[in-house]
Residue frames relative to the residue before (quaternion, step in Angstrom):
aa qw qx qy qz dx dy dz
M 1.0000 0.0000 0.0000 0.0000 0.00 0.00 0.00
R 0.4996 -0.5968 0.5304 0.3361 3.62 -1.19 0.58
A 0.1210 -0.8168 0.5641 0.0073 3.54 -1.03 0.86
T 0.3267 -0.6399 0.6498 0.2481 3.50 -1.42 0.38
V 0.2640 -0.7612 0.5715 0.1559 3.60 -0.80 1.05
V 0.1857 -0.7336 0.6447 0.1083 3.60 -1.07 0.83
L 0.0702 -0.7784 0.6238 -0.0100 3.63 -0.76 1.08
P 0.1091 -0.8009 0.5858 0.0595 3.66 -0.27 1.03
V 0.0301 -0.8197 0.5719 -0.0133 3.65 -0.66 0.96
K 0.3611 -0.7338 0.5427 0.1914 3.60 -0.63 1.19
R 0.6027 -0.4881 0.4777 0.4127 3.53 -1.29 0.26
F 0.5193 -0.6858 0.4005 0.3157 3.57 -0.71 0.98
A 0.6071 0.5616 -0.3475 0.4420 3.62 1.10 -0.59
H 0.7118 0.4172 -0.2269 0.5175 3.61 1.16 -0.63
A 0.6231 0.5776 -0.3301 0.4113 3.69 1.20 -0.42
K 0.8835 0.1020 -0.0898 0.4484 3.55 -1.29 0.67
T 0.1404 0.8452 -0.5047 0.1059 3.41 0.98 0.96
R 0.5784 0.5923 -0.3577 0.4321 3.58 1.29 -0.41
L 0.6516 0.4867 -0.3175 0.4876 3.56 1.32 -0.17
A 0.3431 0.8032 -0.4598 0.1603 3.57 1.29 -0.01
E 0.6712 0.5175 -0.2763 0.4531 3.52 1.01 -0.90
A 0.7425 0.4172 -0.2295 0.4711 3.50 1.04 -0.86
V 0.7694 0.1471 -0.0549 0.6192 3.70 1.12 -0.58
G 0.3387 -0.7165 0.5708 0.2146 3.61 -0.90 0.98
P 0.7791 -0.4100 0.2532 0.4009 3.45 -1.48 0.31
P 0.6573 0.4963 -0.3323 0.4596 3.68 0.86 -0.98
G 0.6541 0.5108 -0.3178 0.4586 3.58 0.85 -0.95
R 0.6474 0.5378 -0.3060 0.4450 3.65 0.79 -0.86
A 0.6872 0.4722 -0.2805 0.4755 3.51 0.86 -1.07
A 0.6373 0.5137 -0.3476 0.4572 3.65 0.98 -0.74
L 0.6829 0.5002 -0.2784 0.4537 3.49 0.93 -0.94
M 0.6208 0.5387 -0.3326 0.4625 3.65 1.11 -0.71
K 0.6347 0.5101 -0.3167 0.4865 3.59 1.07 -0.97
A 0.6827 0.4782 -0.3381 0.4369 3.67 0.75 -0.97
M 0.6784 0.4956 -0.3268 0.4329 3.69 0.87 -0.87
L 0.6309 0.4979 -0.3579 0.4753 3.57 1.02 -0.55
A 0.6289 0.5325 -0.3454 0.4492 3.58 0.89 -0.85
D 0.7181 0.4322 -0.2914 0.4611 3.53 0.78 -0.90
S 0.5666 0.5454 -0.4053 0.4661 3.66 1.04 -0.43
L 0.7044 0.4854 -0.2974 0.4239 3.48 0.82 -0.95
A 0.6121 0.5456 -0.3396 0.4607 3.52 1.08 -0.72
A 0.6445 0.5157 -0.3097 0.4720 3.63 1.00 -0.79
L 0.7137 0.4633 -0.2891 0.4386 3.53 0.92 -0.87
A 0.5548 0.5876 -0.3788 0.4510 3.52 1.33 -0.25
A 0.6820 0.4543 -0.2978 0.4896 3.55 1.09 -0.46
A 0.5383 0.5888 -0.4367 0.4158 3.77 1.20 -0.14
E 0.3997 -0.7448 0.5008 0.1864 3.49 -0.92 1.10
L 0.6971 0.4343 -0.2739 0.5004 3.71 1.16 -0.49
V 0.5857 0.5661 -0.3990 0.4210 3.68 1.12 0.20
D 0.3023 -0.8052 0.4853 0.1571 3.47 -0.47 1.20
R 0.7781 -0.0789 0.1635 0.6014 3.42 1.05 -1.14
V 0.2519 -0.7387 0.5998 0.1762 3.52 -1.34 0.22
V 0.1986 -0.7587 0.6164 0.0707 3.51 -0.96 1.03
V 0.0711 -0.7885 0.6086 0.0531 3.72 -0.31 1.06
V 0.1664 -0.7965 0.5808 0.0239 3.48 -0.71 1.29
T 0.3128 0.7628 -0.5007 0.2638 3.64 -0.27 1.04
G 0.2886 -0.7145 0.6126 0.1760 3.40 -1.47 0.51
E 0.5073 0.6349 -0.3863 0.4362 3.50 1.38 0.34
G 0.4398 -0.7102 0.4970 0.2350 3.64 -0.59 1.23
R 0.6501 0.5297 -0.3326 0.4314 3.66 0.81 -0.95
A 0.6601 0.5296 -0.2747 0.4564 3.54 1.01 -1.00
E 0.5929 0.5721 -0.3041 0.4782 3.54 1.11 -0.84
R 0.6933 0.4662 -0.2876 0.4683 3.46 0.77 -1.00
V 0.6271 0.5107 -0.3397 0.4801 3.69 0.95 -0.68
G 0.6185 0.5453 -0.3213 0.4657 3.63 1.04 -0.60
L 0.7173 0.4558 -0.2409 0.4687 3.38 0.89 -1.18
D 0.6222 0.5100 -0.3811 0.4555 3.56 1.08 -0.54
A 0.6297 0.5345 -0.3244 0.4611 3.58 1.04 -0.66
A 0.6355 0.5075 -0.3566 0.4599 3.57 1.03 -0.61
R 0.6587 0.4861 -0.2961 0.4921 3.61 1.02 -0.96
G 0.7311 0.5221 -0.2634 0.3514 3.69 0.78 -0.88
G 0.8571 0.0997 -0.0091 0.5053 3.55 1.08 -0.41
S 0.7362 -0.4282 0.3011 0.4289 3.64 -1.24 -0.33
L 0.5822 0.6143 -0.3774 0.3759 3.58 1.21 -0.33
E 0.3372 -0.7291 0.5611 0.1998 3.43 -0.90 1.07
V 0.0066 0.8055 -0.5904 0.0506 3.61 -0.60 1.19
E 0.0963 -0.7673 0.6333 0.0303 3.48 -0.92 0.99
V 0.2076 -0.7548 0.6029 0.1539 3.63 -0.97 0.83
L 0.1434 -0.7738 0.6155 0.0420 3.64 -0.70 1.12
Q 0.2795 -0.7842 0.5223 0.1846 3.70 -0.35 1.08
E 0.0506 -0.7569 0.6512 -0.0196 3.46 -1.14 0.95
P 0.1471 -0.8652 0.4761 0.0549 3.63 0.43 1.30
E 0.6572 0.5244 -0.3421 0.4196 3.66 1.06 -0.52
D 0.1978 -0.8165 0.5177 0.1621 3.60 1.12 -0.40
H 0.1015 0.8450 -0.5093 0.1273 3.55 0.67 1.09
G 0.6934 -0.4535 0.2768 0.4867 3.65 1.29 -0.03
H 0.7327 -0.5014 0.2965 0.3519 3.29 -1.47 0.39
S 0.6789 0.4631 -0.3209 0.4708 3.63 0.96 -0.76
A 0.5990 0.5452 -0.3437 0.4752 3.70 1.05 -0.79
A 0.7050 0.4588 -0.2924 0.4549 3.58 0.75 -0.92
A 0.6076 0.5396 -0.3497 0.4662 3.60 1.11 -0.75
V 0.6415 0.4932 -0.3541 0.4689 3.74 0.97 -0.76
L 0.6337 0.5316 -0.3638 0.4283 3.65 0.92 -0.55
G 0.6418 0.5244 -0.2980 0.4735 3.44 1.20 -0.84
I 0.6059 0.5511 -0.3296 0.4695 3.57 1.07 -0.80
V 0.6450 0.5247 -0.3149 0.4577 3.60 0.83 -0.93
R 0.7063 0.4254 -0.2876 0.4873 3.62 0.91 -0.88
A 0.5593 0.5621 -0.4092 0.4514 3.65 1.11 -0.49
L 0.6673 0.5012 -0.3132 0.4533 3.60 0.83 -1.01
A 0.6226 0.5283 -0.3382 0.4678 3.66 0.93 -0.84
L 0.7194 0.4345 -0.2471 0.4823 3.57 0.96 -0.68
G 0.5944 -0.6540 0.3184 0.3430 3.54 1.37 0.14
A 0.4011 0.7551 -0.4526 0.2531 3.43 1.28 0.25
E 0.3285 -0.7419 0.5570 0.1771 3.66 -0.97 0.88
C 0.7614 0.2056 -0.0854 0.6089 3.55 1.25 -0.48
S 0.0124 -0.7806 0.6207 0.0731 3.58 -0.94 0.70
A 0.1882 -0.7573 0.6162 0.1064 3.62 -1.18 0.63
L 0.2019 -0.7977 0.5650 0.0603 3.42 -0.51 1.23
L 0.0307 0.8165 -0.5698 0.0885 3.60 -0.34 1.26
P 0.4518 -0.6636 0.5128 0.3042 3.50 -1.28 0.55
G 0.4748 -0.6610 0.4898 0.3125 3.58 -1.20 0.36
D 0.6957 0.4860 -0.2970 0.4378 3.50 1.21 0.08
C 0.5187 0.5774 -0.4349 0.4566 3.54 1.13 0.79
P 0.0574 -0.8902 0.4506 0.0353 3.53 0.72 1.01
F 0.6475 0.5086 -0.3002 0.4816 3.60 1.36 -0.32
V 0.2850 0.7606 -0.5323 0.2386 3.61 1.12 0.23
D 0.2459 -0.7852 0.5615 0.0881 3.52 -0.94 1.17
A 0.4684 -0.7318 0.4142 0.2711 3.49 -0.65 1.11
R 0.6367 0.5359 -0.3325 0.4436 3.47 1.04 -0.76
E 0.6417 0.4892 -0.3309 0.4894 3.59 0.97 -0.90
L 0.6242 0.5101 -0.3698 0.4619 3.72 0.77 -0.74
D 0.6676 0.5023 -0.3348 0.4358 3.62 0.81 -1.04
G 0.6156 0.5610 -0.3357 0.4401 3.61 1.07 -0.83
A 0.7003 0.4634 -0.2836 0.4631 3.59 0.92 -0.79
L 0.6153 0.5482 -0.2985 0.4815 3.57 1.16 -0.73
G 0.6357 0.5359 -0.2867 0.4759 3.49 1.17 -0.86
R 0.6811 0.4629 -0.2904 0.4874 3.61 1.13 -0.47
M 0.5430 0.6354 -0.4021 0.3737 3.55 1.30 -0.13
E 0.0784 0.7862 -0.6129 0.0036 3.47 -1.17 0.48
P 0.6528 -0.5163 0.2804 0.4782 3.65 -1.00 0.34
G 0.7573 0.3404 -0.2650 0.4904 3.54 -0.98 0.86
R 0.6700 0.5253 -0.2913 0.4363 3.56 1.15 0.30
V 0.1066 -0.7782 0.6178 0.0376 3.59 -0.91 0.90
A 0.0750 -0.8036 0.5899 0.0234 3.52 -0.65 1.09
V 0.1450 -0.8078 0.5673 0.0683 3.52 -0.84 0.97
V 0.2080 -0.7926 0.5662 0.0890 3.57 -0.72 1.11
P 0.2791 -0.8029 0.4987 0.1692 3.68 -0.30 1.10
D 0.5060 -0.5916 0.5191 0.3527 3.52 -1.24 0.18
R 0.7063 -0.5149 0.2707 0.4034 3.55 -1.16 0.19
H 0.6149 0.5197 -0.3389 0.4867 3.60 1.39 -0.03
G 0.4523 -0.7470 0.3741 0.3121 3.45 1.44 -0.19
T 0.6672 0.4884 -0.3202 0.4624 3.52 1.21 0.19
G 0.7167 0.3920 -0.2817 0.5033 3.63 1.05 -0.49
T 0.4172 -0.6911 0.5202 0.2789 3.47 -1.35 -0.02
N 0.2569 -0.7838 0.5577 0.0928 3.54 -0.80 1.12
A 0.7922 0.0069 0.0278 0.6096 3.58 1.24 -0.58
L 0.1459 -0.7476 0.6430 0.0797 3.47 -1.20 0.69
L 0.1112 -0.7507 0.6482 0.0621 3.71 -0.84 0.93
L 0.0299 -0.8281 0.5589 -0.0333 3.57 -0.58 1.19
A 0.1400 0.7360 -0.6573 0.0815 3.69 -0.99 0.85
P 0.3663 -0.2948 -0.8351 0.2854 1.38 -0.96 2.52
A 0.7216 -0.5106 0.2749 0.3781 3.46 -1.31 0.42
D 0.7124 0.3443 -0.2014 0.5774 3.59 1.24 -0.42
A 0.1348 0.8225 -0.5456 0.0875 3.75 0.99 0.57
I 0.8174 -0.0652 0.0301 0.5716 3.59 0.74 -0.93
G 0.5347 -0.5843 0.4913 0.3624 3.61 -1.18 0.26
P 0.4074 -0.7058 0.5124 0.2707 3.68 -0.75 0.89
A 0.0038 -0.7495 0.6618 -0.0167 3.60 -1.18 0.69
F 0.0637 -0.8351 0.5461 -0.0158 3.56 0.37 1.25
G 0.4687 0.6453 -0.5061 0.3283 3.60 -1.14 0.30
D 0.7926 -0.3546 0.2611 0.4218 3.42 -1.49 -0.09
G 0.8082 0.1917 -0.1628 0.5325 3.62 -0.74 1.05
S 0.3975 0.7690 -0.4517 0.2157 3.62 1.23 -0.03
C 0.5466 0.6293 -0.4182 0.3611 3.65 1.05 -0.65
E 0.7138 0.3885 -0.2442 0.5290 3.69 0.68 -0.96
R 0.6337 0.5097 -0.3821 0.4388 3.60 0.79 -0.63
H 0.6874 0.4457 -0.3330 0.4668 3.65 0.79 -0.74
L 0.6020 0.5002 -0.3919 0.4835 3.71 1.02 -0.60
D 0.6325 0.5487 -0.3296 0.4361 3.68 0.84 -0.82
R 0.6123 0.5553 -0.2829 0.4865 3.52 1.02 -0.98
A 0.7271 0.4365 -0.2776 0.4514 3.54 0.64 -1.05
T 0.6336 0.5432 -0.3434 0.4307 3.61 1.02 -0.76
R 0.6839 0.5181 -0.2721 0.4358 3.44 0.93 -1.12
A 0.6858 0.4720 -0.2799 0.4780 3.56 1.16 -0.69
G 0.5977 -0.6161 0.3633 0.3622 3.61 1.28 0.18
F 0.5792 0.5536 -0.4226 0.4236 3.74 1.14 0.29
E 0.5890 -0.5379 0.4651 0.3839 3.38 -1.46 0.33
A 0.1428 -0.8128 0.5621 0.0543 3.61 -0.63 1.07
V 0.0604 0.8074 -0.5842 0.0566 3.62 -0.55 1.02
R 0.3590 -0.7041 0.5747 0.2125 3.49 -1.28 0.62
E 0.1401 -0.8703 0.4722 0.0042 3.57 -0.31 1.25
E 0.1520 -0.8419 0.5090 0.0950 3.59 0.02 1.13
L 0.0165 0.7746 -0.6243 0.1004 3.55 -0.57 1.35
P 0.3491 -0.7900 0.4671 0.1894 3.52 -0.14 1.34
S 0.6917 0.5046 -0.2993 0.4211 3.62 0.89 -0.71
L 0.7133 0.3548 -0.2717 0.5400 3.55 1.40 -0.09
A 0.4057 0.7218 -0.4599 0.3208 3.55 1.30 0.40
L 0.7412 0.3632 -0.2432 0.5094 3.67 0.95 -0.69
D 0.0468 0.7176 -0.6943 0.0271 3.51 -0.95 1.07
L 0.4885 -0.6884 0.4736 0.2513 3.49 -1.32 -0.01
D 0.1653 0.7819 -0.5830 0.1463 3.68 -0.42 1.09
T 0.8149 0.2293 -0.0701 0.5277 3.66 0.89 -0.86
P 0.6696 -0.4859 0.3785 0.4151 3.43 -1.34 0.27
E 0.6033 0.5154 -0.3704 0.4830 3.67 1.21 -0.65
D 0.6262 0.5182 -0.3712 0.4490 3.60 0.85 -0.68
L 0.6534 0.5367 -0.3354 0.4153 3.57 0.97 -0.81
D 0.6564 0.4930 -0.3073 0.4813 3.50 1.18 -0.75
A 0.6072 0.5557 -0.3362 0.4578 3.60 1.13 -0.55
L 0.6538 0.5153 -0.2699 0.4839 3.39 1.15 -1.08
R 0.6128 0.5589 -0.3312 0.4498 3.64 0.99 -0.80
Q 0.6774 0.4934 -0.2762 0.4706 3.50 0.87 -1.14
R 0.6331 0.4864 -0.3619 0.4812 3.75 0.90 -0.84
A 0.7206 0.4774 -0.3122 0.3942 3.61 0.73 -0.95
E 0.6063 0.5466 -0.3412 0.4661 3.55 1.26 -0.55
A 0.6863 0.4896 -0.2735 0.4630 3.54 1.12 -0.89
E 0.8199 0.1603 -0.0066 0.5496 3.56 1.01 -0.89
P 0.0053 -0.8779 0.4781 0.0261 3.59 0.78 0.93
A 0.6349 0.5308 -0.3197 0.4616 3.54 1.11 -0.81
A 0.6120 0.5905 -0.3799 0.3640 3.73 0.99 -0.31
A 0.7396 0.0150 -0.0146 0.6728 3.55 1.30 -0.55
P 0.1351 -0.8520 0.5030 0.0529 3.68 0.44 1.20
R 0.6718 0.4718 -0.3335 0.4635 3.62 0.85 -0.66
T 0.6520 0.4967 -0.3204 0.4748 3.59 0.96 -0.71
A 0.6458 0.5132 -0.3285 0.4601 3.52 1.02 -0.73
A 0.6530 0.5015 -0.3200 0.4687 3.55 1.08 -0.70
A 0.6513 0.4950 -0.3193 0.4783 3.64 1.00 -0.85
L 0.6509 0.5205 -0.3252 0.4468 3.62 0.92 -0.59
A 0.6390 0.5347 -0.2869 0.4727 3.47 1.16 -0.87
A 0.6909 0.4795 -0.2647 0.4719 3.58 1.20 -0.71
L 0.4993 0.6631 -0.4314 0.3533 3.63 1.15 -0.21
């Protein structure tokens, strides 16, 4: 199925606070911008992505989204969320906008998975059909790094600790087909110093896969 991607992005000052000792505010902001830009570049190469809705109260993230919209074939819309109520609340705003745009399928992705592979995402979207909810776990297997929903508002997102099983349970209770979708390129997100080390190793091994992120990491 073709999908509208929803990308919630927190204000950079409030994001990745567990990295505060390892990376100062300017470095975190530069890294967040780079990861978002790489994510949008990857989504532009996905054949089953109709558009991207970036939900954010961060002006720098808004500029990254608008640059992506001007720079290529990807349709990017920035939806302002000045209150910054959190990832799940921003995702709900994006879902509402996706429905207004006529989306039959929404894909809730994070802005901090810069190694997302367009072909891998297309494969997962190609397996979607009406009445299906696919939950993409993080590398630890407990959190949720992406939600694919058909219909676009199949369940309310509830990200955070233990959210993988929580989302699967919500989908089952709502009467939808609930599947756990393992997508390696979406398994690594950035929350902890350990994640930062893993991201650095991945960037050193495959710098061309996320060049802006690799450059930002090298500059830290």
